[in-house]
The first five atom37 places (N, CA, C, CB, O) and aatype in JSON, in Angstrom:
{
  "aatype": [20, 20, 20, 20, 20, 20, 20, 20, 20, 20, 20, 20, 20, 20, 20, 20, 20, 20, 20, 20, 20, 20, 20, 20, 20, 20, 20, 20, 20, 20, 20, 20, 20, 20, 20, 20, 20, 20, 20, 20, 20, 20, 20, 20, 20, 20, 20, 20, 20, 20, 20, 20, 20, 20, 20, 20, 20, 20, 20, 20, 20, 20, 20, 20, 20, 20, 20, 20, 20, 20, 20, 20, 20, 20, 20, 20, 20, 20, 20, 20, 20, 20, 20, 20, 20, 20, 20, 20, 20, 20, 20, 20, 20, 20, 20, 20, 20, 20, 20, 20, 20, 20, 20, 20, 20, 20, 20, 20, 20, 20, 20, 20, 20, 20, 20, 20, 20, 20, 20, 20, 20, 20, 20, 20, 20, 20, 20, 20, 20, 20, 20, 20, 20, 20],
  "atom_mask": [
    [1, 1, 1, 1, 1],
    [1, 1, 1, 1, 1],
    [1, 1, 1, 1, 1],
    [1, 1, 1, 1, 1],
    [1, 1, 1, 1, 1],
    [1, 1, 1, 1, 1],
    [1, 1, 1, 1, 1],
    [1, 1, 1, 1, 1],
    [1, 1, 1, 1, 1],
    [1, 1, 1, 1, 1],
    [1, 1, 1, 1, 1],
    [1, 1, 1, 1, 1],
    [1, 1, 1, 1, 1],
    [1, 1, 1, 1, 1],
    [1, 1, 1, 1, 1],
    [1, 1, 1, 1, 1],
    [1, 1, 1, 1, 1],
    [1, 1, 1, 1, 1],
    [1, 1, 1, 1, 1],
    [1, 1, 1, 1, 1],
    [1, 1, 1, 1, 1],
    [1, 1, 1, 1, 1],
    [1, 1, 1, 1, 1],
    [1, 1, 1, 1, 1],
    [1, 1, 1, 1, 1],
    [1, 1, 1, 1, 1],
    [1, 1, 1, 1, 1],
    [1, 1, 1, 1, 1],
    [1, 1, 1, 1, 1],
    [1, 1, 1, 1, 1],
    [1, 1, 1, 1, 1],
    [1, 1, 1, 1, 1],
    [1, 1, 1, 1, 1],
    [1, 1, 1, 1, 1],
    [1, 1, 1, 1, 1],
    [1, 1, 1, 1, 1],
    [1, 1, 1, 1, 1],
    [1, 1, 1, 1, 1],
    [1, 1, 1, 1, 1],
    [1, 1, 1, 1, 1],
    [1, 1, 1, 1, 1],
    [1, 1, 1, 1, 1],
    [1, 1, 1, 1, 1],
    [1, 1, 1, 1, 1],
    [1, 1, 1, 1, 1],
    [1, 1, 1, 1, 1],
    [1, 1, 1, 1, 1],
    [1, 1, 1, 1, 1],
    [1, 1, 1, 1, 1],
    [1, 1, 1, 1, 1],
    [1, 1, 1, 1, 1],
    [1, 1, 1, 1, 1],
    [1, 1, 1, 1, 1],
    [1, 1, 1, 1, 1],
    [1, 1, 1, 1, 1],
    [1, 1, 1, 1, 1],
    [1, 1, 1, 1, 1],
    [1, 1, 1, 1, 1],
    [1, 1, 1, 1, 1],
    [1, 1, 1, 1, 1],
    [1, 1, 1, 1, 1],
    [1, 1, 1, 1, 1],
    [1, 1, 1, 1, 1],
    [1, 1, 1, 1, 1],
    [1, 1, 1, 1, 1],
    [1, 1, 1, 1, 1],
    [1, 1, 1, 1, 1],
    [1, 1, 1, 1, 1],
    [1, 1, 1, 1, 1],
    [1, 1, 1, 1, 1],
    [1, 1, 1, 1, 1],
    [1, 1, 1, 1, 1],
    [1, 1, 1, 1, 1],
    [1, 1, 1, 1, 1],
    [1, 1, 1, 1, 1],
    [1, 1, 1, 1, 1],
    [1, 1, 1, 1, 1],
    [1, 1, 1, 1, 1],
    [1, 1, 1, 1, 1],
    [1, 1, 1, 1, 1],
    [1, 1, 1, 1, 1],
    [1, 1, 1, 1, 1],
    [1, 1, 1, 1, 1],
    [1, 1, 1, 1, 1],
    [1, 1, 1, 1, 1],
    [1, 1, 1, 1, 1],
    [1, 1, 1, 1, 1],
    [1, 1, 1, 1, 1],
    [1, 1, 1, 1, 1],
    [1, 1, 1, 1, 1],
    [1, 1, 1, 1, 1],
    [1, 1, 1, 1, 1],
    [1, 1, 1, 1, 1],
    [1, 1, 1, 1, 1],
    [1, 1, 1, 1, 1],
    [1, 1, 1, 1, 1],
    [1, 1, 1, 1, 1],
    [1, 1, 1, 1, 1],
    [1, 1, 1, 1, 1],
    [1, 1, 1, 1, 1],
    [1, 1, 1, 1, 1],
    [1, 1, 1, 1, 1],
    [1, 1, 1, 1, 1],
    [1, 1, 1, 1, 1],
    [1, 1, 1, 1, 1],
    [1, 1, 1, 1, 1],
    [1, 1, 1, 1, 1],
    [1, 1, 1, 1, 1],
    [1, 1, 1, 1, 1],
    [1, 1, 1, 1, 1],
    [1, 1, 1, 1, 1],
    [1, 1, 1, 1, 1],
    [1, 1, 1, 1, 1],
    [1, 1, 1, 1, 1],
    [1, 1, 1, 1, 1],
    [1, 1, 1, 1, 1],
    [1, 1, 1, 1, 1],
    [1, 1, 1, 1, 1],
    [1, 1, 1, 1, 1],
    [1, 1, 1, 1, 1],
    [1, 1, 1, 1, 1],
    [1, 1, 1, 1, 1],
    [1, 1, 1, 1, 1],
    [1, 1, 1, 1, 1],
    [1, 1, 1, 1, 1],
    [1, 1, 1, 1, 1],
    [1, 1, 1, 1, 1],
    [1, 1, 1, 1, 1],
    [1, 1, 1, 1, 1],
    [1, 1, 1, 1, 1],
    [1, 1, 1, 1, 1],
    [1, 1, 1, 1, 1],
    [1, 1, 1, 1, 1],
    [1, 1, 1, 1, 1]
  ],
  "atom_positions": [
    [[73.48, 124.17, 31.97], [73.03, 125.26, 31.16], [71.56, 124.89, 30.99], [73.85, 125.42, 29.75], [71.03, 123.83, 30.64]],
    [[71.0, 126.13, 31.37], [69.68, 126.57, 31.73], [69.06, 126.15, 30.36], [69.53, 128.24, 32.19], [69.55, 126.51, 29.3]],
    [[68.08, 125.46, 30.45], [67.18, 125.09, 29.05], [65.58, 125.13, 28.88], [67.47, 123.64, 28.71], [64.95, 124.47, 29.71]],
    [[64.94, 125.73, 28.03], [63.63, 125.58, 28.09], [63.16, 123.84, 27.79], [63.05, 126.67, 26.98], [63.7, 123.08, 26.99]],
    [[62.12, 123.56, 28.62], [61.47, 121.88, 28.55], [59.89, 122.6, 28.05], [61.42, 120.66, 30.6], [59.32, 123.6, 28.51]],
    [[59.35, 121.34, 26.54], [58.46, 121.26, 26.54], [57.67, 119.81, 26.74], [58.38, 121.89, 25.71], [58.44, 118.97, 26.27]],
    [[56.91, 119.37, 27.06], [56.13, 118.04, 27.02], [55.36, 117.85, 26.76], [55.89, 117.49, 27.65], [54.54, 118.26, 27.58]],
    [[54.8, 117.24, 25.72], [53.4, 116.74, 25.6], [53.08, 115.69, 25.62], [52.85, 116.99, 24.76], [53.62, 115.15, 24.65]],
    [[52.25, 114.71, 26.38], [51.82, 113.83, 26.63], [50.54, 113.53, 25.99], [51.89, 113.84, 27.7], [49.68, 114.39, 26.23]],
    [[50.08, 112.36, 25.1], [48.58, 112.07, 24.66], [48.66, 110.36, 25.65], [48.28, 111.99, 22.38], [49.54, 109.5, 25.56]],
    [[47.84, 110.37, 26.21], [47.12, 109.12, 26.9], [46.05, 108.59, 26.3], [46.64, 109.38, 28.17], [45.09, 109.32, 26.02]],
    [[46.03, 107.27, 26.02], [44.89, 106.95, 25.27], [44.72, 105.21, 26.42], [45.3, 106.87, 23.1], [45.45, 104.22, 26.37]],
    [[43.71, 105.42, 27.16], [43.21, 103.94, 27.85], [42.63, 102.68, 27.19], [42.16, 104.2, 28.73], [42.57, 102.78, 25.96]],
    [[42.28, 101.79, 27.58], [41.98, 100.78, 27.11], [40.63, 100.88, 26.01], [41.86, 99.98, 28.26], [40.61, 100.21, 24.98]],
    [[39.7, 101.67, 26.34], [38.51, 102.02, 26.04], [38.15, 103.28, 24.81], [38.06, 102.33, 27.33], [37.11, 103.77, 24.36]],
    [[39.95, 103.54, 24.54], [39.7, 104.52, 23.4], [39.92, 106.19, 23.96], [38.03, 104.24, 22.82], [40.26, 107.09, 23.19]],
    [[39.69, 106.35, 25.23], [39.42, 107.78, 25.52], [40.96, 108.2, 25.69], [38.35, 108.08, 26.94], [41.93, 107.55, 26.08]],
    [[40.84, 109.37, 25.31], [42.0, 110.29, 24.99], [42.09, 111.14, 26.08], [41.87, 111.12, 23.69], [41.1, 111.38, 26.77]],
    [[43.39, 111.71, 26.36], [43.54, 112.65, 27.54], [45.29, 113.46, 26.96], [43.56, 111.49, 29.4], [46.24, 112.92, 26.4]],
    [[45.12, 114.8, 27.38], [46.64, 115.16, 26.64], [47.01, 116.05, 28.2], [46.6, 116.42, 24.66], [46.24, 116.76, 28.86]],
    [[48.23, 115.77, 28.41], [49.03, 116.79, 29.19], [49.66, 117.32, 28.81], [49.6, 116.62, 29.97], [50.04, 116.72, 27.8]],
    [[50.51, 118.8, 28.97], [51.43, 119.31, 28.32], [52.06, 120.08, 29.88], [50.87, 120.25, 26.88], [51.5, 120.39, 30.93]],
    [[53.18, 120.16, 29.51], [54.41, 120.71, 30.66], [54.94, 121.68, 29.83], [55.73, 119.55, 31.23], [54.89, 121.61, 28.6]],
    [[55.54, 122.77, 30.6], [56.45, 123.74, 30.11], [57.14, 124.01, 31.49], [55.74, 125.08, 29.33], [56.61, 124.36, 32.55]],
    [[58.65, 123.71, 31.18], [59.12, 124.31, 32.41], [60.77, 124.8, 31.67], [59.1, 122.99, 33.94], [61.09, 124.68, 30.49]],
    [[61.76, 125.46, 32.99], [62.94, 125.65, 32.52], [63.95, 124.33, 33.97], [63.26, 127.73, 32.49], [63.7, 123.97, 35.12]],
    [[64.65, 124.16, 33.32], [65.4, 123.32, 33.79], [67.01, 123.48, 33.17], [64.69, 122.03, 33.52], [67.42, 124.35, 32.4]],
    [[67.98, 122.03, 33.95], [69.06, 122.34, 33.74], [69.87, 121.0, 32.91], [69.55, 122.82, 35.07], [69.71, 119.91, 33.45]],
    [[70.48, 121.04, 31.98], [70.86, 120.27, 31.17], [72.34, 120.4, 31.28], [70.26, 120.47, 29.95], [72.85, 121.52, 31.22]],
    [[73.19, 119.1, 31.48], [74.4, 118.89, 31.7], [74.55, 117.17, 31.17], [74.7, 119.31, 33.3], [73.76, 116.23, 31.29]],
    [[75.67, 117.23, 30.67], [76.9, 115.7, 30.06], [77.3, 115.34, 31.33], [78.63, 116.06, 28.92], [77.69, 116.05, 32.26]],
    [[77.14, 113.83, 31.21], [78.03, 113.5, 31.95], [78.29, 111.72, 31.7], [77.59, 114.03, 33.38], [77.35, 110.92, 31.71]],
    [[79.47, 111.38, 31.51], [79.77, 109.99, 30.79], [78.9, 109.56, 29.35], [79.43, 108.81, 31.94], [78.11, 108.63, 29.24]],
    [[79.27, 110.49, 28.39], [78.43, 110.42, 27.37], [77.04, 110.75, 27.34], [78.49, 109.38, 27.02], [76.62, 111.1, 26.23]],
    [[76.47, 110.74, 28.0], [75.15, 110.88, 28.37], [74.49, 112.31, 28.58], [75.04, 110.18, 29.52], [75.18, 113.33, 28.71]],
    [[73.27, 112.31, 28.58], [72.82, 113.76, 28.55], [71.81, 113.64, 29.97], [71.92, 114.26, 26.88], [71.16, 112.6, 30.09]],
    [[71.7, 114.51, 30.85], [70.6, 114.77, 31.53], [69.92, 116.28, 31.66], [70.92, 114.28, 32.71], [70.49, 117.32, 31.36]],
    [[68.81, 116.2, 32.09], [67.89, 117.34, 32.41], [67.38, 117.05, 33.56], [66.82, 117.63, 31.48], [66.93, 115.92, 33.79]],
    [[67.38, 117.94, 34.36], [66.44, 117.96, 35.71], [65.6, 119.3, 35.72], [67.4, 117.91, 37.2], [66.13, 120.41, 35.69]],
    [[64.31, 119.09, 35.76], [63.27, 120.43, 36.22], [62.63, 119.85, 37.38], [61.95, 120.97, 35.0], [62.67, 118.77, 37.96]],
    [[61.79, 121.42, 37.58], [60.57, 120.97, 38.8], [59.21, 121.75, 38.37], [61.04, 121.56, 40.62], [59.21, 122.88, 37.9]],
    [[58.1, 121.01, 38.59], [56.81, 121.19, 38.5], [56.37, 120.76, 39.82], [56.21, 120.52, 37.37], [56.82, 119.96, 40.64]],
    [[54.92, 121.83, 39.77], [54.17, 122.0, 40.75], [52.97, 121.84, 40.01], [54.38, 123.18, 41.52], [52.62, 122.25, 38.9]],
    [[52.3, 120.99, 41.11], [50.7, 120.57, 40.6], [50.1, 120.36, 42.36], [50.61, 118.62, 39.32], [50.26, 119.6, 43.32]],
    [[49.47, 121.36, 42.05], [48.38, 121.47, 43.48], [48.91, 121.6, 44.67], [47.5, 120.26, 43.78], [48.57, 121.11, 45.74]],
    [[50.23, 122.68, 44.25], [50.89, 123.02, 45.45], [51.98, 121.88, 45.73], [49.81, 123.17, 46.64], [52.73, 122.05, 46.69]],
    [[52.11, 120.72, 44.95], [53.35, 119.92, 45.55], [54.28, 120.04, 44.31], [53.01, 118.19, 46.04], [54.03, 119.96, 43.11]],
    [[55.33, 120.25, 44.94], [56.7, 119.94, 44.05], [57.03, 118.55, 43.45], [57.92, 120.2, 44.92], [57.2, 117.67, 44.3]],
    [[57.18, 118.14, 41.98], [58.07, 117.06, 41.72], [59.08, 117.6, 41.15], [57.6, 116.02, 40.96], [59.16, 118.77, 40.79]],
    [[60.06, 116.59, 41.02], [61.22, 116.87, 40.58], [61.72, 115.8, 39.48], [62.07, 117.0, 41.73], [61.91, 114.67, 39.92]],
    [[61.88, 115.95, 38.51], [62.19, 115.32, 37.2], [63.43, 114.97, 36.51], [61.71, 115.96, 36.45], [64.01, 115.88, 35.92]],
    [[63.92, 113.8, 36.48], [65.5, 113.63, 35.83], [65.09, 112.53, 34.82], [66.93, 113.03, 37.06], [64.38, 111.54, 34.97]],
    [[65.96, 113.17, 33.37], [65.59, 112.41, 31.89], [67.04, 112.39, 31.64], [64.49, 113.29, 30.53], [67.8, 113.36, 31.59]],
    [[67.32, 111.09, 31.48], [68.47, 110.71, 31.23], [68.67, 110.08, 29.64], [68.75, 109.81, 32.31], [68.24, 108.97, 29.36]],
    [[69.07, 110.56, 29.1], [69.39, 110.54, 27.22], [70.52, 109.66, 27.05], [69.91, 112.2, 26.39], [71.6, 110.04, 27.51]],
    [[70.45, 108.52, 26.44], [71.54, 107.82, 25.95], [71.19, 107.44, 24.64], [71.93, 106.7, 26.77], [70.11, 107.71, 24.1]],
    [[72.07, 106.82, 24.15], [71.93, 106.91, 22.63], [70.65, 106.01, 22.35], [73.35, 106.33, 21.8], [69.8, 106.51, 21.61]],
    [[70.45, 104.91, 22.79], [69.08, 103.71, 22.55], [68.55, 103.9, 23.45], [69.2, 102.12, 22.47], [67.56, 103.2, 23.25]],
    [[68.33, 104.51, 24.72], [67.5, 104.57, 25.84], [66.73, 105.95, 26.44], [68.32, 104.07, 26.81], [67.18, 107.09, 26.35]],
    [[65.77, 105.65, 26.91], [65.13, 107.53, 27.95], [64.81, 107.2, 28.84], [63.77, 108.64, 27.57], [63.68, 106.7, 28.75]],
    [[65.38, 107.19, 30.15], [65.17, 107.38, 31.52], [64.6, 108.55, 32.41], [66.2, 107.21, 31.89], [65.22, 109.59, 32.6]],
    [[63.09, 108.22, 33.05], [62.8, 109.63, 33.05], [62.36, 108.98, 34.68], [61.54, 110.51, 31.69], [61.54, 108.09, 34.88]],
    [[63.12, 109.68, 35.67], [62.81, 109.72, 37.14], [61.87, 110.58, 37.5], [63.86, 110.01, 37.91], [61.68, 111.55, 36.76]],
    [[61.16, 110.47, 38.58], [60.3, 111.32, 39.29], [60.63, 111.45, 40.59], [59.03, 110.95, 39.22], [60.89, 110.4, 41.17]],
    [[60.69, 112.38, 41.17], [60.75, 112.24, 42.85], [59.83, 113.3, 43.66], [62.38, 112.51, 43.4], [60.04, 114.47, 43.36]],
    [[58.98, 113.08, 44.5], [58.21, 114.22, 45.35], [57.1, 113.15, 46.06], [57.37, 115.67, 44.24], [57.28, 112.3, 46.92]],
    [[55.87, 113.56, 45.32], [54.59, 112.86, 45.95], [54.47, 111.9, 45.43], [53.37, 113.42, 45.93], [53.83, 111.04, 46.04]],
    [[54.97, 111.56, 44.1], [54.96, 110.48, 43.46], [56.42, 110.69, 43.28], [53.97, 110.29, 42.26], [57.1, 111.66, 42.94]],
    [[56.79, 108.96, 43.77], [58.32, 108.46, 42.97], [58.54, 107.43, 41.85], [59.24, 107.83, 43.97], [58.21, 106.26, 42.02]],
    [[59.05, 107.84, 40.77], [58.73, 106.46, 39.81], [59.81, 106.26, 38.94], [57.38, 106.56, 38.82], [59.9, 107.45, 38.62]],
    [[60.67, 105.75, 38.33], [61.58, 105.54, 37.34], [60.75, 104.65, 36.59], [62.97, 105.01, 37.76], [60.24, 103.6, 37.0]],
    [[60.61, 105.32, 35.08], [60.05, 104.76, 33.93], [61.29, 104.83, 32.98], [58.7, 105.55, 33.41], [61.73, 105.96, 32.79]],
    [[62.04, 103.58, 32.22], [62.91, 103.38, 31.16], [62.17, 102.81, 30.0], [64.02, 102.54, 31.57], [61.31, 101.93, 30.08]],
    [[62.72, 103.59, 28.57], [61.91, 102.97, 27.39], [63.66, 102.81, 26.51], [60.31, 104.33, 26.48], [64.7, 103.44, 26.68]],
    [[63.33, 101.78, 25.69], [64.04, 101.33, 25.04], [63.11, 100.35, 23.75], [64.97, 100.71, 26.01], [62.34, 99.41, 23.94]],
    [[63.46, 100.89, 22.64], [62.68, 100.16, 21.42], [62.73, 98.97, 21.6], [63.15, 100.34, 20.06], [63.76, 98.4, 21.96]],
    [[61.56, 98.36, 21.38], [60.83, 96.84, 21.49], [61.21, 96.45, 22.84], [61.38, 95.59, 20.32], [61.79, 95.38, 22.69]],
    [[61.2, 96.69, 23.81], [61.68, 96.24, 25.09], [60.41, 96.45, 26.15], [63.07, 97.13, 25.51], [59.87, 97.55, 26.21]],
    [[60.0, 95.45, 26.9], [59.25, 95.16, 28.21], [60.0, 95.77, 29.37], [59.08, 93.57, 28.46], [60.99, 95.19, 29.81]],
    [[59.58, 96.93, 29.92], [60.5, 96.77, 31.38], [59.3, 97.22, 32.4], [62.16, 98.0, 31.53], [58.36, 97.99, 32.2]],
    [[59.67, 96.45, 33.58], [59.03, 96.76, 35.05], [59.34, 97.51, 35.9], [58.99, 95.93, 35.76], [60.41, 97.47, 36.51]],
    [[58.48, 98.29, 36.07], [59.25, 99.12, 37.38], [58.33, 99.52, 38.67], [59.86, 100.67, 36.81], [57.22, 99.01, 38.88]],
    [[58.9, 100.43, 39.46], [57.73, 100.66, 40.56], [57.32, 102.01, 40.78], [58.12, 100.19, 41.94], [58.17, 102.89, 40.69]],
    [[56.31, 102.26, 41.01], [55.43, 103.61, 40.91], [54.55, 103.89, 42.19], [54.37, 103.53, 39.61], [53.45, 103.46, 42.54]],
    [[55.55, 104.84, 42.82], [55.2, 105.26, 44.67], [54.1, 106.16, 44.78], [56.53, 106.16, 45.58], [54.03, 107.29, 44.31]],
    [[53.34, 105.6, 45.38], [52.11, 106.85, 45.13], [51.67, 106.82, 46.9], [50.37, 106.24, 43.68], [51.9, 105.84, 47.61]],
    [[50.96, 108.16, 47.4], [50.42, 107.89, 48.61], [49.78, 106.98, 49.11], [49.91, 108.51, 48.84], [49.91, 106.57, 50.26]],
    [[48.91, 106.54, 48.17], [47.99, 105.24, 47.91], [48.99, 103.67, 48.14], [47.32, 105.37, 46.03], [48.59, 102.66, 48.74]],
    [[50.31, 103.85, 47.49], [50.77, 102.14, 47.87], [51.56, 102.41, 46.82], [49.61, 100.57, 47.8], [51.68, 103.5, 46.25]],
    [[52.27, 101.06, 46.51], [53.43, 100.96, 45.24], [52.82, 100.32, 44.53], [54.84, 100.31, 45.36], [52.01, 99.6, 45.12]],
    [[52.83, 100.21, 43.03], [52.2, 99.79, 41.92], [53.4, 99.3, 40.88], [51.25, 100.97, 41.38], [54.39, 100.03, 40.74]],
    [[53.31, 98.25, 40.26], [53.95, 97.72, 39.42], [53.43, 98.36, 38.09], [53.86, 96.33, 39.58], [52.26, 98.3, 37.71]],
    [[54.59, 99.04, 37.38], [54.25, 99.05, 35.94], [55.2, 98.96, 34.87], [53.61, 100.11, 35.68], [56.37, 99.33, 34.87]],
    [[54.32, 98.26, 33.69], [54.93, 97.74, 32.33], [54.96, 98.26, 31.47], [54.59, 96.88, 31.83], [53.87, 98.4, 30.91]],
    [[56.11, 98.83, 30.87], [56.21, 99.6, 29.5], [56.66, 98.7, 28.41], [57.24, 100.83, 29.56], [57.54, 97.85, 28.52]],
    [[56.12, 98.91, 27.6], [56.56, 98.16, 26.29], [56.45, 99.47, 25.07], [55.35, 96.62, 25.92], [55.54, 100.12, 24.55]],
    [[57.86, 99.41, 25.0], [58.16, 100.79, 24.02], [58.43, 100.21, 22.24], [59.94, 101.73, 24.76], [59.36, 99.65, 21.67]],
    [[56.82, 100.81, 21.73], [57.08, 100.77, 20.68], [57.94, 101.43, 19.88], [56.35, 100.79, 20.39], [58.63, 100.69, 19.19]],
    [[58.09, 102.43, 19.76], [59.06, 103.61, 18.76], [59.56, 104.39, 20.19], [57.89, 104.96, 17.32], [58.88, 104.59, 21.2]],
    [[60.8, 104.71, 19.97], [61.54, 105.92, 20.25], [62.78, 106.28, 19.41], [61.95, 105.86, 21.58], [63.64, 105.52, 18.99]],
    [[62.65, 107.82, 19.23], [63.22, 108.56, 18.18], [63.74, 109.18, 19.13], [62.48, 109.28, 17.09], [63.06, 109.57, 20.08]],
    [[65.23, 109.41, 19.03], [66.05, 110.62, 19.93], [66.96, 111.05, 19.24], [66.73, 110.28, 21.27], [67.99, 110.42, 19.02]],
    [[66.59, 112.65, 18.64], [67.29, 113.15, 17.85], [68.13, 114.68, 18.88], [66.23, 113.41, 16.46], [67.57, 115.61, 19.47]],
    [[69.36, 114.41, 18.74], [70.29, 115.66, 19.41], [71.29, 116.77, 18.73], [71.22, 114.99, 20.28], [72.33, 116.77, 18.07]],
    [[70.8, 117.29, 19.01], [71.74, 118.39, 18.32], [71.48, 119.9, 18.85], [71.48, 118.38, 16.65], [71.23, 120.22, 20.01]],
    [[71.55, 120.54, 18.0], [71.49, 122.34, 18.9], [70.31, 122.52, 19.94], [71.09, 123.84, 17.62], [70.3, 123.24, 20.94]],
    [[69.18, 121.55, 19.38], [68.24, 121.08, 20.45], [68.1, 119.74, 20.35], [66.92, 121.69, 20.41], [68.77, 118.98, 19.65]],
    [[67.01, 119.42, 21.24], [66.85, 117.92, 21.58], [65.37, 117.26, 21.41], [67.27, 117.73, 23.1], [64.5, 117.62, 22.2]],
    [[65.14, 116.57, 20.68], [63.89, 116.24, 19.96], [63.98, 114.65, 20.94], [64.0, 116.24, 17.84], [64.98, 113.94, 21.0]],
    [[62.6, 114.36, 21.66], [62.59, 112.71, 21.98], [61.11, 112.43, 21.98], [63.32, 112.2, 23.58], [60.28, 113.05, 22.64]],
    [[60.8, 111.19, 20.99], [59.29, 110.5, 20.63], [59.26, 109.72, 21.1], [58.8, 110.11, 19.49], [60.07, 108.9, 20.65]],
    [[58.46, 109.24, 22.29], [58.45, 108.08, 22.73], [56.54, 107.3, 22.58], [59.17, 108.33, 24.35], [55.52, 107.86, 22.98]],
    [[56.63, 106.13, 21.99], [55.35, 105.76, 21.76], [55.49, 104.33, 22.56], [54.91, 105.74, 20.11], [56.28, 103.44, 22.22]],
    [[54.58, 104.26, 23.69], [54.64, 102.96, 24.5], [53.19, 102.63, 25.21], [55.85, 103.1, 25.67], [52.37, 103.45, 25.64]],
    [[53.12, 101.23, 25.23], [52.17, 100.71, 25.63], [52.43, 100.41, 27.44], [51.97, 99.52, 24.64], [53.43, 99.81, 27.83]],
    [[51.42, 100.9, 28.33], [51.31, 100.98, 29.47], [50.51, 99.65, 30.1], [50.77, 102.23, 29.65], [49.56, 99.13, 29.51]],
    [[50.93, 99.24, 31.2], [49.94, 97.91, 31.8], [50.24, 98.45, 33.92], [51.05, 95.53, 31.07], [51.29, 98.49, 34.55]],
    [[49.24, 98.66, 34.24], [49.31, 98.79, 36.08], [48.96, 97.51, 36.8], [48.1, 99.94, 36.77], [47.96, 97.56, 37.52]],
    [[49.58, 96.43, 36.74], [49.24, 95.56, 37.84], [47.58, 95.22, 37.41], [49.51, 96.38, 39.47], [46.8, 95.19, 38.36]],
    [[47.14, 95.03, 36.3], [46.14, 94.46, 35.56], [44.96, 95.41, 35.93], [45.92, 92.91, 35.89], [43.8, 95.01, 35.93]],
    [[45.39, 97.01, 36.32], [44.23, 97.63, 36.82], [43.76, 98.37, 35.44], [44.54, 98.65, 38.2], [42.64, 98.74, 35.07]],
    [[45.41, 98.49, 34.62], [44.79, 99.74, 33.74], [45.56, 99.08, 32.56], [45.22, 101.63, 34.2], [46.55, 98.34, 32.62]],
    [[44.9, 99.52, 31.47], [46.11, 99.29, 30.25], [45.66, 100.6, 29.56], [46.01, 97.65, 29.07], [44.62, 101.26, 29.57]],
    [[47.23, 100.73, 28.75], [46.48, 101.91, 27.95], [47.96, 102.11, 26.88], [45.9, 103.63, 29.18], [48.88, 101.29, 26.82]],
    [[47.86, 103.51, 26.03], [49.24, 103.57, 25.02], [49.68, 104.94, 25.35], [48.97, 103.39, 23.16], [48.72, 105.71, 25.32]],
    [[50.6, 105.4, 25.6], [51.19, 106.63, 25.56], [51.95, 107.04, 24.45], [51.9, 106.74, 26.55], [52.73, 106.29, 23.86]],
    [[51.64, 108.65, 24.04], [52.64, 109.2, 23.56], [53.43, 110.37, 24.03], [52.3, 109.37, 22.59], [52.96, 111.22, 24.79]],
    [[54.31, 110.39, 23.69], [55.21, 111.54, 24.69], [56.34, 112.24, 23.58], [56.26, 110.57, 26.24], [57.39, 111.72, 23.2]],
    [[55.81, 113.52, 23.21], [56.99, 114.25, 22.49], [57.84, 115.1, 23.59], [56.37, 115.32, 21.26], [57.24, 115.82, 24.39]],
    [[58.95, 115.01, 23.6], [59.51, 116.32, 24.74], [60.45, 116.78, 23.72], [60.41, 115.86, 26.52], [60.82, 116.02, 22.82]],
    [[60.81, 117.84, 23.79], [61.37, 119.58, 23.3], [62.38, 120.17, 23.86], [60.41, 120.72, 23.55], [61.99, 121.32, 24.06]],
    [[63.52, 120.05, 24.25], [64.63, 120.37, 25.05], [65.34, 121.79, 23.99], [65.73, 118.76, 25.28], [65.87, 121.46, 22.93]],
    [[65.31, 122.71, 24.22], [66.02, 123.98, 23.58], [66.82, 125.0, 24.47], [64.94, 124.82, 22.91], [66.78, 124.83, 25.69]],
    [[67.33, 125.71, 24.11], [68.54, 126.34, 25.07], [67.94, 127.79, 25.11], [70.36, 126.28, 24.35], [68.51, 128.68, 25.74]]
  ]
}
């Protein structure tokens, strides 16, 4: 099923600087084994990235394929490590999910608040709001 996806990310670095990213896209939603999947493509600087969001009852996994390849999993009160592959190399990313709210229904709303650390090079906090509508 075709859906509209709105993603609003607010990033805070360890110095309190704030950066906002807004993404709007059209994607495909489907159900498989009691989980919901949303897949969409976005272009940035002429390079296409495919993103897959897997929504489970208590966990959200975001996979990105393209110039950058990453898998980030969010489950409330858990610390999860993953690889973030870029043209510059592979980085280990650690996330600690402070809050995860998943509201599924006619439309799906996901709120994720997490701390992020990239190999002792970067520390910050991100807040992501994902809205999926038919």
